[in-house]
C-alpha positions in Angstrom: 82.6 68.5 143.5 82.5 68.2 147.3 83.0 71.3 149.4 82.6 73.6 146.5 81.2 77.1 147.3 79.3 79.3 144.9 78.3 82.7 146.1 75.3 84.4 144.6 73.1 87.3 145.9 74.2 86.9 149.5 73.5 83.1 149.5 76.0 80.3 149.3 75.6 76.9 147.7 77.5 74.4 149.7 77.6 70.7 149.3 74.1 70.5 147.8 72.3 73.0 150.1 71.8 76.7 150.1 72.2 78.9 153.1 72.0 82.7 153.8 75.2 84.5 154.9 75.3 85.0 158.7 75.4 88.5 160.1 79.1 87.9 161.0 79.9 87.0 157.4 78.1 90.0 156.1 80.0 92.2 158.6 83.3 90.7 157.6 82.6 91.5 153.9 81.7 95.1 154.8 84.8 95.3 157.0 87.0 94.1 154.2 85.5 96.6 151.8 86.2 99.4 154.3 89.8 98.4 154.8 90.3 98.4 151.0 88.7 101.8 150.7 90.9 103.2 153.4 93.9 101.8 151.7 93.0 103.3 148.4 92.1 106.6 150.0 95.4 106.9 151.7 97.2 106.4 148.3 95.1 109.2 146.8 95.8 111.4 149.8 99.6 111.0 149.3 99.3 111.7 145.6 97.4 114.9 146.3 100.1 116.0 148.8 102.7 115.4 146.2 100.8 117.4 143.6 100.3 120.3 146.1 104.1 120.4 146.9 104.9 120.4 143.2 102.4 123.1 142.5 103.9 125.2 145.3 107.4 124.7 143.8 106.1 125.7 140.4 104.4 128.8 141.8 107.7 129.8 143.6 109.9 129.4 140.5 110.7 132.1 138.0 108.3 131.1 135.3 106.7 133.9 133.2 103.0 134.3 133.8 101.0 132.5 131.2 103.9 130.1 130.4 103.0 126.4 130.1 106.6 125.2 130.1 109.4 124.8 132.7 112.9 124.4 131.2 111.4 123.3 127.9 109.0 120.7 129.4 105.3 121.2 129.9 104.2 121.7 133.5 102.0 118.6 133.3 105.1 116.6 132.5 106.7 117.9 135.7 103.6 116.9 137.7 103.5 113.4 136.2 107.2 112.9 137.0 106.7 113.9 140.6 103.8 111.5 141.0 105.8 108.7 139.5 108.5 109.3 142.1 106.0 109.1 144.9 
């Protein structure tokens, strides 16, 4: 299997020889991980913003104190519907 790469513990097996990852390769891996984290974080941030807006709408509505339902649906159901729409 020529040209096959196997990565294990920061080392690569390439064409019958082992070599350590270079600093540039390690930096690229870290950079990719950071980009993925930022992407996932921005999704969570949007979901939190949607939940806050829904919570504000629920707080402003005429729901009796202590009630867990809005128009016959549980409040959690309203929150989930709002998140699905985001």
